[in-house]
All heavy atoms as TSV, in Angstrom:
chain	resi	resn	atom	element	x	y	z
A	1	MET	N	N	55.338	9.241	-4.524
A	1	MET	CA	C	56.423	8.400	-4.976
A	1	MET	C	C	55.879	6.994	-5.214
A	1	MET	O	O	55.212	6.431	-4.365
A	1	MET	CB	C	57.532	8.373	-3.921
A	1	MET	CG	C	58.685	7.498	-4.297
A	1	MET	SD	S	60.017	7.456	-3.087
A	1	MET	CE	C	60.366	9.160	-2.865
A	2	LYS	N	N	56.154	6.473	-6.360
A	2	LYS	CA	C	55.719	5.116	-6.673
A	2	LYS	C	C	56.758	4.124	-6.171
A	2	LYS	O	O	57.914	4.474	-5.944
A	2	LYS	CB	C	55.524	4.964	-8.178
A	2	LYS	CG	C	54.390	5.815	-8.694
A	2	LYS	CD	C	54.176	5.617	-10.162
A	2	LYS	CE	C	53.023	6.510	-10.586
A	2	LYS	NZ	N	52.811	6.528	-12.002
A	3	ASN	N	N	56.319	2.878	-6.006
A	3	ASN	CA	C	57.259	1.853	-5.575
A	3	ASN	C	C	56.856	0.501	-6.151
A	3	ASN	O	O	55.748	0.336	-6.678
A	3	ASN	CB	C	57.352	1.803	-4.045
A	3	ASN	CG	C	56.065	1.344	-3.410
A	3	ASN	OD1	O	55.677	0.184	-3.538
A	3	ASN	ND2	N	55.379	2.241	-2.715
A	4	ARG	N	N	57.765	-0.447	-6.060
A	4	ARG	CA	C	57.562	-1.793	-6.606
A	4	ARG	C	C	57.385	-2.832	-5.501
A	4	ARG	O	O	57.566	-4.023	-5.733
A	4	ARG	CB	C	58.770	-2.175	-7.457
A	4	ARG	CG	C	59.005	-1.280	-8.645
A	4	ARG	CD	C	60.262	-1.669	-9.417
A	4	ARG	NE	N	60.240	-3.072	-9.753
A	4	ARG	CZ	C	61.321	-3.874	-9.695
A	4	ARG	NH1	N	62.478	-3.411	-9.314
A	4	ARG	NH2	N	61.224	-5.144	-10.017
A	5	ILE	N	N	57.000	-2.401	-4.309
A	5	ILE	CA	C	56.927	-3.314	-3.172
A	5	ILE	C	C	55.947	-4.455	-3.432
A	5	ILE	O	O	56.288	-5.625	-3.231
A	5	ILE	CB	C	56.564	-2.558	-1.882
A	5	ILE	CG1	C	57.688	-1.584	-1.531
A	5	ILE	CG2	C	56.321	-3.535	-0.736
A	5	ILE	CD1	C	57.347	-0.639	-0.399
A	6	GLN	N	N	54.750	-4.138	-3.880
A	6	GLN	CA	C	53.757	-5.188	-4.114
A	6	GLN	C	C	54.244	-6.176	-5.172
A	6	GLN	O	O	54.131	-7.391	-4.995
A	6	GLN	CB	C	52.428	-4.575	-4.533
A	6	GLN	CG	C	51.326	-5.609	-4.675
A	6	GLN	CD	C	49.978	-4.970	-4.956
A	6	GLN	OE1	O	49.894	-3.925	-5.600
A	6	GLN	NE2	N	48.926	-5.573	-4.467
A	7	GLU	N	N	54.807	-5.668	-6.250
A	7	GLU	CA	C	55.338	-6.523	-7.317
A	7	GLU	C	C	56.415	-7.466	-6.784
A	7	GLU	O	O	56.382	-8.686	-7.029
A	7	GLU	CB	C	55.912	-5.625	-8.413
A	7	GLU	CG	C	56.697	-6.340	-9.486
A	7	GLU	CD	C	57.481	-5.373	-10.365
A	7	GLU	OE1	O	57.172	-4.159	-10.390
A	7	GLU	OE2	O	58.424	-5.841	-11.019
A	8	LEU	N	N	57.361	-6.925	-6.038
A	8	LEU	CA	C	58.455	-7.743	-5.497
A	8	LEU	C	C	57.943	-8.738	-4.463
A	8	LEU	O	O	58.401	-9.884	-4.422
A	8	LEU	CB	C	59.520	-6.836	-4.882
A	8	LEU	CG	C	60.260	-5.934	-5.869
A	8	LEU	CD1	C	61.023	-4.852	-5.127
A	8	LEU	CD2	C	61.183	-6.752	-6.753
A	9	ARG	N	N	57.014	-8.297	-3.639
A	9	ARG	CA	C	56.450	-9.177	-2.612
A	9	ARG	C	C	55.734	-10.358	-3.258
A	9	ARG	O	O	55.910	-11.511	-2.845
A	9	ARG	CB	C	55.483	-8.373	-1.728
A	9	ARG	CG	C	54.849	-9.169	-0.621
A	9	ARG	CD	C	53.940	-8.311	0.227
A	9	ARG	NE	N	52.853	-7.688	-0.509
A	9	ARG	CZ	C	51.749	-8.326	-0.917
A	9	ARG	NH1	N	51.589	-9.600	-0.698
A	9	ARG	NH2	N	50.797	-7.667	-1.558
A	10	LYS	N	N	54.949	-10.082	-4.301
A	10	LYS	CA	C	54.207	-11.155	-4.966
A	10	LYS	C	C	55.131	-12.117	-5.717
A	10	LYS	O	O	54.876	-13.316	-5.751
A	10	LYS	CB	C	53.154	-10.572	-5.905
A	10	LYS	CG	C	51.992	-9.977	-5.138
A	10	LYS	CD	C	50.904	-9.472	-6.050
A	10	LYS	CE	C	49.721	-8.984	-5.234
A	10	LYS	NZ	N	48.604	-8.587	-6.092
A	11	GLN	N	N	56.201	-11.584	-6.300
A	11	GLN	CA	C	57.176	-12.443	-6.976
A	11	GLN	C	C	57.760	-13.470	-6.014
A	11	GLN	O	O	58.031	-14.604	-6.399
A	11	GLN	CB	C	58.329	-11.620	-7.552
A	11	GLN	CG	C	58.016	-10.891	-8.814
A	11	GLN	CD	C	59.183	-10.027	-9.284
A	11	GLN	OE1	O	60.231	-9.940	-8.625
A	11	GLN	NE2	N	59.009	-9.378	-10.417
A	12	ARG	N	N	57.922	-13.070	-4.771
A	12	ARG	CA	C	58.516	-13.957	-3.758
A	12	ARG	C	C	57.459	-14.691	-2.947
A	12	ARG	O	O	57.778	-15.359	-1.974
A	12	ARG	CB	C	59.425	-13.139	-2.854
A	12	ARG	CG	C	60.615	-12.631	-3.654
A	12	ARG	CD	C	61.696	-12.130	-2.760
A	12	ARG	NE	N	62.917	-11.997	-3.534
A	12	ARG	CZ	C	63.481	-10.853	-3.855
A	12	ARG	NH1	N	62.951	-9.729	-3.469
A	12	ARG	NH2	N	64.580	-10.828	-4.567
A	13	ARG	N	N	56.197	-14.510	-3.336
A	13	ARG	CA	C	55.065	-15.173	-2.675
A	13	ARG	C	C	55.040	-14.899	-1.169
A	13	ARG	O	O	54.848	-15.806	-0.358
A	13	ARG	CB	C	55.081	-16.664	-2.964
A	13	ARG	CG	C	54.891	-16.946	-4.440
A	13	ARG	CD	C	54.640	-18.401	-4.708
A	13	ARG	NE	N	54.239	-18.550	-6.088
A	13	ARG	CZ	C	54.807	-19.366	-6.950
A	13	ARG	NH1	N	55.801	-20.127	-6.554
A	13	ARG	NH2	N	54.378	-19.437	-8.178
A	14	LEU	N	N	55.236	-13.634	-0.835
A	14	LEU	CA	C	55.193	-13.206	0.561
A	14	LEU	C	C	53.851	-12.542	0.843
A	14	LEU	O	O	53.328	-11.824	-0.006
A	14	LEU	CB	C	56.268	-12.150	0.831
A	14	LEU	CG	C	57.716	-12.566	0.786
A	14	LEU	CD1	C	58.600	-11.329	0.803
A	14	LEU	CD2	C	58.030	-13.445	1.981
A	15	SER	N	N	53.344	-12.750	2.021
A	15	SER	CA	C	52.150	-12.013	2.429
A	15	SER	C	C	52.587	-10.634	2.928
A	15	SER	O	O	53.763	-10.409	3.225
A	15	SER	CB	C	51.414	-12.751	3.544
A	15	SER	OG	O	52.174	-12.705	4.740
A	16	GLN	N	N	51.639	-9.732	3.022
A	16	GLN	CA	C	51.946	-8.417	3.573
A	16	GLN	C	C	52.447	-8.551	5.006
A	16	GLN	O	O	53.364	-7.835	5.419
A	16	GLN	CB	C	50.707	-7.519	3.511
A	16	GLN	CG	C	50.342	-7.137	2.093
A	16	GLN	CD	C	48.990	-6.481	1.989
A	16	GLN	OE1	O	48.088	-6.760	2.779
A	16	GLN	NE2	N	48.832	-5.611	1.001
A	17	SER	N	N	51.860	-9.453	5.747
A	17	SER	CA	C	52.280	-9.666	7.139
A	17	SER	C	C	53.707	-10.181	7.227
A	17	SER	O	O	54.478	-9.757	8.102
A	17	SER	CB	C	51.341	-10.651	7.837
A	17	SER	OG	O	50.056	-10.103	7.943
A	18	GLU	N	N	54.079	-11.097	6.353
A	18	GLU	CA	C	55.441	-11.633	6.369
A	18	GLU	C	C	56.466	-10.538	6.075
A	18	GLU	O	O	57.505	-10.455	6.743
A	18	GLU	CB	C	55.579	-12.769	5.357
A	18	GLU	CG	C	54.840	-14.020	5.759
A	18	GLU	CD	C	54.766	-15.058	4.643
A	18	GLU	OE1	O	54.648	-14.682	3.452
A	18	GLU	OE2	O	54.815	-16.256	4.969
A	19	LEU	N	N	56.174	-9.708	5.089
A	19	LEU	CA	C	57.084	-8.614	4.769
A	19	LEU	C	C	57.141	-7.619	5.924
A	19	LEU	O	O	58.215	-7.162	6.310
A	19	LEU	CB	C	56.667	-7.915	3.477
A	19	LEU	CG	C	57.530	-6.715	3.065
A	19	LEU	CD1	C	59.002	-7.107	2.935
A	19	LEU	CD2	C	57.011	-6.101	1.781
A	20	ALA	N	N	55.993	-7.307	6.481
A	20	ALA	CA	C	55.943	-6.375	7.611
A	20	ALA	C	C	56.799	-6.876	8.775
A	20	ALA	O	O	57.577	-6.114	9.356
A	20	ALA	CB	C	54.493	-6.175	8.055
A	21	ASP	N	N	56.669	-8.148	9.100
A	21	ASP	CA	C	57.471	-8.732	10.182
A	21	ASP	C	C	58.959	-8.650	9.864
A	21	ASP	O	O	59.775	-8.345	10.735
A	21	ASP	CB	C	57.081	-10.193	10.424
A	21	ASP	CG	C	55.714	-10.353	11.069
A	21	ASP	OD1	O	55.164	-9.349	11.586
A	21	ASP	OD2	O	55.182	-11.483	11.039
A	22	ALA	N	N	59.320	-8.915	8.615
A	22	ALA	CA	C	60.727	-8.931	8.218
A	22	ALA	C	C	61.378	-7.550	8.327
A	22	ALA	O	O	62.562	-7.445	8.641
A	22	ALA	CB	C	60.864	-9.460	6.794
A	23	VAL	N	N	60.601	-6.498	8.077
A	23	VAL	CA	C	61.169	-5.141	8.123
A	23	VAL	C	C	60.704	-4.359	9.357
A	23	VAL	O	O	60.915	-3.154	9.453
A	23	VAL	CB	C	60.896	-4.345	6.821
A	23	VAL	CG1	C	61.583	-5.013	5.642
A	23	VAL	CG2	C	59.413	-4.166	6.569
A	24	GLU	N	N	60.060	-5.078	10.266
A	24	GLU	CA	C	59.685	-4.549	11.583
A	24	GLU	C	C	58.717	-3.366	11.531
A	24	GLU	O	O	58.922	-2.333	12.164
A	24	GLU	CB	C	60.942	-4.171	12.377
A	24	GLU	CG	C	61.860	-5.354	12.589
A	24	GLU	CD	C	63.183	-4.968	13.222
A	24	GLU	OE1	O	63.726	-3.894	12.899
A	24	GLU	OE2	O	63.670	-5.757	14.050
A	25	VAL	N	N	57.660	-3.527	10.732
A	25	VAL	CA	C	56.568	-2.548	10.700
A	25	VAL	C	C	55.249	-3.315	10.777
A	25	VAL	O	O	55.234	-4.545	10.789
A	25	VAL	CB	C	56.599	-1.666	9.427
A	25	VAL	CG1	C	57.854	-0.811	9.385
A	25	VAL	CG2	C	56.466	-2.494	8.157
A	26	THR	N	N	54.149	-2.592	10.783
A	26	THR	CA	C	52.844	-3.254	10.797
A	26	THR	C	C	52.398	-3.596	9.377
A	26	THR	O	O	52.894	-3.009	8.399
A	26	THR	CB	C	51.771	-2.345	11.430
A	26	THR	OG1	O	51.598	-1.185	10.600
A	26	THR	CG2	C	52.164	-1.923	12.845
A	27	ARG	N	N	51.464	-4.504	9.291
A	27	ARG	CA	C	50.881	-4.851	7.993
A	27	ARG	C	C	50.234	-3.618	7.376
A	27	ARG	O	O	50.297	-3.408	6.166
A	27	ARG	CB	C	49.851	-5.972	8.169
A	27	ARG	CG	C	49.194	-6.374	6.879
A	27	ARG	CD	C	48.262	-7.587	7.088
A	27	ARG	NE	N	47.423	-7.759	5.938
A	27	ARG	CZ	C	46.176	-7.289	5.827
A	27	ARG	NH1	N	45.616	-6.642	6.831
A	27	ARG	NH2	N	45.483	-7.474	4.731
A	28	GLN	N	N	49.627	-2.781	8.212
A	28	GLN	CA	C	48.981	-1.560	7.710
A	28	GLN	C	C	49.989	-0.638	7.030
A	28	GLN	O	O	49.669	0.009	6.033
A	28	GLN	CB	C	48.282	-0.826	8.860
A	28	GLN	CG	C	47.451	0.350	8.395
A	28	GLN	CD	C	46.329	-0.042	7.439
A	28	GLN	OE1	O	45.641	-1.029	7.654
A	28	GLN	NE2	N	46.173	0.702	6.367
A	29	THR	N	N	51.209	-0.592	7.530
A	29	THR	CA	C	52.249	0.219	6.896
A	29	THR	C	C	52.553	-0.301	5.502
A	29	THR	O	O	52.671	0.482	4.548
A	29	THR	CB	C	53.532	0.237	7.754
A	29	THR	OG1	O	53.220	0.830	9.021
A	29	THR	CG2	C	54.651	1.020	7.088
A	30	ILE	N	N	52.657	-1.616	5.358
A	30	ILE	CA	C	52.914	-2.210	4.041
A	30	ILE	C	C	51.753	-1.909	3.093
A	30	ILE	O	O	51.963	-1.536	1.934
A	30	ILE	CB	C	53.161	-3.732	4.155
A	30	ILE	CG1	C	54.383	-4.031	5.030
A	30	ILE	CG2	C	53.302	-4.371	2.763
A	30	ILE	CD1	C	55.690	-3.450	4.533
A	31	ILE	N	N	50.534	-2.036	3.580
A	31	ILE	CA	C	49.354	-1.725	2.763
A	31	ILE	C	C	49.412	-0.273	2.288
A	31	ILE	O	O	49.198	0.017	1.104
A	31	ILE	CB	C	48.053	-1.985	3.558
A	31	ILE	CG1	C	47.861	-3.484	3.787
A	31	ILE	CG2	C	46.838	-1.387	2.839
A	31	ILE	CD1	C	46.769	-3.812	4.801
A	32	SER	N	N	49.712	0.641	3.200
A	32	SER	CA	C	49.779	2.065	2.854
A	32	SER	C	C	50.899	2.350	1.855
A	32	SER	O	O	50.726	3.159	0.931
A	32	SER	CB	C	49.981	2.906	4.114
A	32	SER	OG	O	48.856	2.808	4.949
A	33	LEU	N	N	52.036	1.701	2.013
A	33	LEU	CA	C	53.128	1.857	1.055
A	33	LEU	C	C	52.710	1.367	-0.328
A	33	LEU	O	O	52.926	2.048	-1.334
A	33	LEU	CB	C	54.362	1.084	1.515
A	33	LEU	CG	C	55.171	1.680	2.651
A	33	LEU	CD1	C	56.156	0.651	3.195
A	33	LEU	CD2	C	55.896	2.924	2.193
A	34	GLU	N	N	52.125	0.189	-0.383
A	34	GLU	CA	C	51.725	-0.389	-1.659
A	34	GLU	C	C	50.661	0.448	-2.362
A	34	GLU	O	O	50.641	0.520	-3.592
A	34	GLU	CB	C	51.212	-1.821	-1.460
A	34	GLU	CG	C	52.305	-2.799	-1.115
A	34	GLU	CD	C	51.845	-4.237	-0.983
A	34	GLU	OE1	O	50.628	-4.505	-1.051
A	34	GLU	OE2	O	52.720	-5.109	-0.815
A	35	ASN	N	N	49.807	1.102	-1.597
A	35	ASN	CA	C	48.739	1.921	-2.177
A	35	ASN	C	C	49.166	3.363	-2.439
A	35	ASN	O	O	48.362	4.170	-2.891
A	35	ASN	CB	C	47.505	1.914	-1.259
A	35	ASN	CG	C	46.829	0.564	-1.242
A	35	ASN	OD1	O	46.866	-0.176	-2.217
A	35	ASN	ND2	N	46.211	0.230	-0.128
A	36	GLY	N	N	50.416	3.681	-2.134
A	36	GLY	CA	C	50.918	5.018	-2.383
A	36	GLY	C	C	50.390	6.067	-1.419
A	36	GLY	O	O	50.468	7.262	-1.690
A	37	LYS	N	N	49.872	5.634	-0.278
A	37	LYS	CA	C	49.322	6.574	0.699
A	37	LYS	C	C	50.350	6.987	1.750
A	37	LYS	O	O	50.067	7.811	2.599
A	37	LYS	CB	C	48.101	5.964	1.380
A	37	LYS	CG	C	46.959	5.745	0.410
A	37	LYS	CD	C	45.745	5.201	1.090
A	37	LYS	CE	C	44.647	5.025	0.048
A	37	LYS	NZ	N	43.450	4.436	0.619
A	38	TYR	N	N	51.512	6.381	1.694
A	38	TYR	CA	C	52.557	6.641	2.683
A	38	TYR	C	C	53.906	6.510	1.996
A	38	TYR	O	O	54.120	5.576	1.220
A	38	TYR	CB	C	52.416	5.626	3.823
A	38	TYR	CG	C	53.512	5.652	4.859
A	38	TYR	CD1	C	53.586	6.673	5.794
A	38	TYR	CD2	C	54.465	4.633	4.916
A	38	TYR	CE1	C	54.588	6.691	6.754
A	38	TYR	CE2	C	55.466	4.646	5.870
A	38	TYR	CZ	C	55.513	5.680	6.787
A	38	TYR	OH	O	56.505	5.691	7.733
A	39	ASN	N	N	54.802	7.442	2.254
A	39	ASN	CA	C	56.170	7.348	1.750
A	39	ASN	C	C	57.060	6.841	2.867
A	39	ASN	O	O	57.008	7.349	3.992
A	39	ASN	CB	C	56.670	8.713	1.269
A	39	ASN	CG	C	56.033	9.130	-0.035
A	39	ASN	OD1	O	55.699	8.301	-0.871
A	39	ASN	ND2	N	55.858	10.419	-0.218
A	40	ALA	N	N	57.866	5.880	2.544
A	40	ALA	CA	C	58.754	5.274	3.536
A	40	ALA	C	C	59.822	6.257	3.990
A	40	ALA	O	O	60.309	7.073	3.204
A	40	ALA	CB	C	59.419	4.038	2.940
A	41	SER	N	N	60.177	6.150	5.255
A	41	SER	CA	C	61.332	6.901	5.754
A	41	SER	C	C	62.578	6.307	5.105
A	41	SER	O	O	62.545	5.202	4.551
A	41	SER	CB	C	61.429	6.754	7.273
A	41	SER	OG	O	61.739	5.401	7.612
A	42	LEU	N	N	63.663	7.025	5.182
A	42	LEU	CA	C	64.911	6.520	4.619
A	42	LEU	C	C	65.319	5.213	5.294
A	42	LEU	O	O	65.760	4.270	4.633
A	42	LEU	CB	C	66.019	7.562	4.756
A	42	LEU	CG	C	67.356	7.209	4.120
A	42	LEU	CD1	C	67.192	6.871	2.643
A	42	LEU	CD2	C	68.328	8.356	4.302
A	43	THR	N	N	65.119	5.130	6.597
A	43	THR	CA	C	65.452	3.907	7.330
A	43	THR	C	C	64.623	2.736	6.848
A	43	THR	O	O	65.153	1.651	6.587
A	43	THR	CB	C	65.236	4.117	8.845
A	43	THR	OG1	O	66.037	5.208	9.280
A	43	THR	CG2	C	65.601	2.871	9.630
A	44	LEU	N	N	63.317	2.936	6.697
A	44	LEU	CA	C	62.443	1.853	6.234
A	44	LEU	C	C	62.755	1.488	4.788
A	44	LEU	O	O	62.798	0.305	4.442
A	44	LEU	CB	C	60.975	2.244	6.388
A	44	LEU	CG	C	59.957	1.207	5.912
A	44	LEU	CD1	C	60.176	-0.153	6.584
A	44	LEU	CD2	C	58.545	1.712	6.150
A	45	ALA	N	N	62.999	2.484	3.952
A	45	ALA	CA	C	63.352	2.209	2.552
A	45	ALA	C	C	64.612	1.346	2.481
A	45	ALA	O	O	64.691	0.404	1.684
A	45	ALA	CB	C	63.545	3.511	1.792
A	46	HIS	N	N	65.572	1.651	3.338
A	46	HIS	CA	C	66.813	0.879	3.373
A	46	HIS	C	C	66.545	-0.562	3.823
A	46	HIS	O	O	67.072	-1.510	3.232
A	46	HIS	CB	C	67.817	1.563	4.307
A	46	HIS	CG	C	69.133	0.883	4.365
A	46	HIS	ND1	N	69.960	0.733	3.280
A	46	HIS	CD2	C	69.779	0.288	5.399
A	46	HIS	CE1	C	71.042	0.077	3.636
A	46	HIS	NE2	N	70.956	-0.200	4.914
A	47	LYS	N	N	65.713	-0.737	4.840
A	47	LYS	CA	C	65.383	-2.090	5.322
A	47	LYS	C	C	64.696	-2.904	4.231
A	47	LYS	O	O	64.996	-4.089	4.042
A	47	LYS	CB	C	64.460	-2.023	6.535
A	47	LYS	CG	C	65.137	-1.656	7.816
A	47	LYS	CD	C	64.136	-1.682	8.961
A	47	LYS	CE	C	64.767	-1.371	10.278
A	47	LYS	NZ	N	63.802	-1.462	11.391
A	48	ILE	N	N	63.762	-2.273	3.520
A	48	ILE	CA	C	63.038	-2.978	2.456
A	48	ILE	C	C	63.992	-3.342	1.321
A	48	ILE	O	O	63.970	-4.472	0.824
A	48	ILE	CB	C	61.854	-2.118	1.950
A	48	ILE	CG1	C	60.788	-2.010	3.049
A	48	ILE	CG2	C	61.254	-2.714	0.675
A	48	ILE	CD1	C	59.699	-0.985	2.775
A	49	ALA	N	N	64.836	-2.408	0.928
A	49	ALA	CA	C	65.796	-2.672	-0.141
A	49	ALA	C	C	66.749	-3.795	0.245
A	49	ALA	O	O	67.004	-4.703	-0.551
A	49	ALA	CB	C	66.573	-1.398	-0.474
A	50	ARG	N	N	67.253	-3.750	1.469
A	50	ARG	CA	C	68.163	-4.795	1.940
A	50	ARG	C	C	67.452	-6.155	1.964
A	50	ARG	O	O	68.033	-7.164	1.583
A	50	ARG	CB	C	68.707	-4.427	3.317
A	50	ARG	CG	C	69.815	-5.350	3.778
A	50	ARG	CD	C	70.483	-4.865	5.040
A	50	ARG	NE	N	69.477	-4.603	6.075
A	50	ARG	CZ	C	69.620	-3.722	7.049
A	50	ARG	NH1	N	70.697	-2.991	7.136
A	50	ARG	NH2	N	68.673	-3.557	7.944
A	51	TYR	N	N	66.190	-6.164	2.399
A	51	TYR	CA	C	65.438	-7.412	2.457
A	51	TYR	C	C	65.328	-8.051	1.069
A	51	TYR	O	O	65.489	-9.257	0.920
A	51	TYR	CB	C	64.038	-7.163	3.029
A	51	TYR	CG	C	63.213	-8.416	3.097
A	51	TYR	CD1	C	63.399	-9.331	4.128
A	51	TYR	CD2	C	62.276	-8.713	2.113
A	51	TYR	CE1	C	62.668	-10.498	4.180
A	51	TYR	CE2	C	61.539	-9.874	2.162
A	51	TYR	CZ	C	61.740	-10.758	3.187
A	51	TYR	OH	O	61.024	-11.926	3.232
A	52	PHE	N	N	65.059	-7.224	0.055
A	52	PHE	CA	C	64.911	-7.747	-1.307
A	52	PHE	C	C	66.239	-7.871	-2.040
A	52	PHE	O	O	66.280	-8.371	-3.171
A	52	PHE	CB	C	63.957	-6.870	-2.119
A	52	PHE	CG	C	62.511	-7.034	-1.731
A	52	PHE	CD1	C	61.802	-5.992	-1.163
A	52	PHE	CD2	C	61.853	-8.239	-1.943
A	52	PHE	CE1	C	60.472	-6.137	-0.812
A	52	PHE	CE2	C	60.516	-8.397	-1.588
A	52	PHE	CZ	C	59.826	-7.352	-1.024
A	53	GLY	N	N	67.330	-7.429	-1.427
A	53	GLY	CA	C	68.639	-7.516	-2.065
A	53	GLY	C	C	68.795	-6.557	-3.232
A	53	GLY	O	O	69.498	-6.856	-4.194
A	54	LEU	N	N	68.138	-5.403	-3.136
A	54	LEU	CA	C	68.168	-4.415	-4.208
A	54	LEU	C	C	68.596	-3.068	-3.642
A	54	LEU	O	O	68.678	-2.877	-2.432
A	54	LEU	CB	C	66.771	-4.274	-4.836
A	54	LEU	CG	C	66.205	-5.527	-5.509
A	54	LEU	CD1	C	64.733	-5.311	-5.842
A	54	LEU	CD2	C	66.997	-5.864	-6.761
A	55	MET	N	N	68.832	-2.133	-4.537
A	55	MET	CA	C	69.116	-0.766	-4.123
A	55	MET	C	C	67.788	-0.033	-3.932
A	55	MET	O	O	66.784	-0.374	-4.566
A	55	MET	CB	C	69.974	-0.059	-5.168
A	55	MET	CG	C	71.346	-0.701	-5.320
A	55	MET	SD	S	72.417	0.200	-6.432
A	55	MET	CE	C	72.620	1.708	-5.517
A	56	ILE	N	N	67.794	0.981	-3.089
A	56	ILE	CA	C	66.581	1.756	-2.834
A	56	ILE	C	C	65.969	2.253	-4.142
A	56	ILE	O	O	64.755	2.187	-4.351
A	56	ILE	CB	C	66.878	2.938	-1.884
A	56	ILE	CG1	C	67.198	2.392	-0.476
A	56	ILE	CG2	C	65.706	3.913	-1.832
A	56	ILE	CD1	C	67.684	3.447	0.506
A	57	GLU	N	N	66.816	2.719	-5.055
A	57	GLU	CA	C	66.350	3.264	-6.327
A	57	GLU	C	C	65.659	2.223	-7.206
A	57	GLU	O	O	64.917	2.569	-8.122
A	57	GLU	CB	C	67.513	3.879	-7.122
A	57	GLU	CG	C	68.166	5.051	-6.436
A	57	GLU	CD	C	69.251	4.646	-5.433
A	57	GLU	OE1	O	69.472	3.441	-5.203
A	57	GLU	OE2	O	69.865	5.550	-4.861
A	58	ASP	N	N	65.926	0.943	-6.955
A	58	ASP	CA	C	65.286	-0.134	-7.722
A	58	ASP	C	C	63.878	-0.413	-7.232
A	58	ASP	O	O	63.100	-1.075	-7.914
A	58	ASP	CB	C	66.113	-1.416	-7.634
A	58	ASP	CG	C	67.472	-1.274	-8.294
A	58	ASP	OD1	O	67.593	-0.497	-9.262
A	58	ASP	OD2	O	68.421	-1.932	-7.830
A	59	ILE	N	N	63.541	0.074	-6.048
A	59	ILE	CA	C	62.231	-0.189	-5.450
A	59	ILE	C	C	61.368	1.060	-5.431
A	59	ILE	O	O	60.191	1.019	-5.771
A	59	ILE	CB	C	62.398	-0.734	-4.019
A	59	ILE	CG1	C	63.168	-2.056	-4.065
A	59	ILE	CG2	C	61.030	-0.921	-3.356
A	59	ILE	CD1	C	63.555	-2.597	-2.710
A	60	PHE	N	N	61.969	2.169	-5.026
A	60	PHE	CA	C	61.235	3.427	-4.908
A	60	PHE	C	C	61.538	4.293	-6.124
A	60	PHE	O	O	62.690	4.640	-6.370
A	60	PHE	CB	C	61.613	4.131	-3.608
A	60	PHE	CG	C	61.203	3.346	-2.402
A	60	PHE	CD1	C	62.063	2.422	-1.833
A	60	PHE	CD2	C	59.929	3.480	-1.845
A	60	PHE	CE1	C	61.686	1.666	-0.728
A	60	PHE	CE2	C	59.538	2.735	-0.748
A	60	PHE	CZ	C	60.413	1.829	-0.196
A	61	LEU	N	N	60.504	4.624	-6.870
A	61	LEU	CA	C	60.662	5.309	-8.145
A	61	LEU	C	C	60.333	6.790	-7.993
A	61	LEU	O	O	59.163	7.177	-7.923
A	61	LEU	CB	C	59.763	4.645	-9.190
A	61	LEU	CG	C	59.867	3.110	-9.227
A	61	LEU	CD1	C	58.803	2.506	-10.109
A	61	LEU	CD2	C	61.249	2.679	-9.661
A	62	PHE	N	N	61.356	7.596	-7.927
A	62	PHE	CA	C	61.198	9.039	-7.767
A	62	PHE	C	C	60.889	9.667	-9.116
A	62	PHE	O	O	61.548	9.386	-10.111
A	62	PHE	CB	C	62.477	9.648	-7.194
A	62	PHE	CG	C	62.420	11.134	-7.058
A	62	PHE	CD1	C	61.672	11.718	-6.050
A	62	PHE	CD2	C	63.105	11.943	-7.936
A	62	PHE	CE1	C	61.607	13.097	-5.918
A	62	PHE	CE2	C	63.050	13.326	-7.823
A	62	PHE	CZ	C	62.301	13.892	-6.813
A	63	GLU	N	N	59.887	10.528	-9.130
A	63	GLU	CA	C	59.533	11.244	-10.345
A	63	GLU	C	C	59.807	12.721	-10.116
A	63	GLU	O	O	59.425	13.281	-9.095
A	63	GLU	CB	C	58.070	10.996	-10.707
A	63	GLU	CG	C	57.816	9.532	-11.035
A	63	GLU	CD	C	56.346	9.217	-11.269
A	63	GLU	OE1	O	55.486	10.104	-11.053
A	63	GLU	OE2	O	56.068	8.096	-11.683
A	64	GLU	N	N	60.454	13.365	-11.066
A	64	GLU	CA	C	60.892	14.748	-10.922
A	64	GLU	C	C	59.775	15.727	-10.580
A	64	GLU	O	O	59.997	16.694	-9.891
A	64	GLU	CB	C	61.564	15.219	-12.214
A	64	GLU	CG	C	62.943	14.629	-12.421
A	64	GLU	CD	C	63.956	15.084	-11.377
A	64	GLU	OE1	O	63.901	16.243	-10.941
A	64	GLU	OE2	O	64.812	14.264	-11.009
A	65	ASP	N	N	58.561	15.483	-11.030
A	65	ASP	CA	C	57.485	16.447	-10.829
A	65	ASP	C	C	56.828	16.334	-9.457
A	65	ASP	O	O	55.862	17.025	-9.160
A	65	ASP	CB	C	56.424	16.313	-11.931
A	65	ASP	CG	C	55.806	14.923	-12.007
A	65	ASP	OD1	O	56.442	13.969	-11.537
A	65	ASP	OD2	O	54.690	14.807	-12.538
A	66	GLU	N	N	57.332	15.499	-8.596
A	66	GLU	CA	C	56.745	15.343	-7.260
A	66	GLU	C	C	57.203	16.423	-6.313
A	66	GLU	O	O	58.320	16.740	-6.175
A	66	GLU	CB	C	57.085	13.962	-6.676
A	66	GLU	CG	C	56.361	12.864	-7.401
A	66	GLU	CD	C	56.606	11.511	-6.757
A	66	GLU	OE1	O	57.213	11.416	-5.673
A	66	GLU	OE2	O	56.172	10.538	-7.341
């Protein structure tokens, strides 16, 4: 599953650590999400979406062939 976390984070000039602290995960989790090596749980996806003021679907891009 692709996501726009890195794009949104950079637009707001946030470090990975700042975003991680805001959504209560480790920096390594943010790195893994941004690199597509980890899919967020529904709870984490909701926290990230709420933090950016967007809907989950605006951040996490589901592709039918996955």
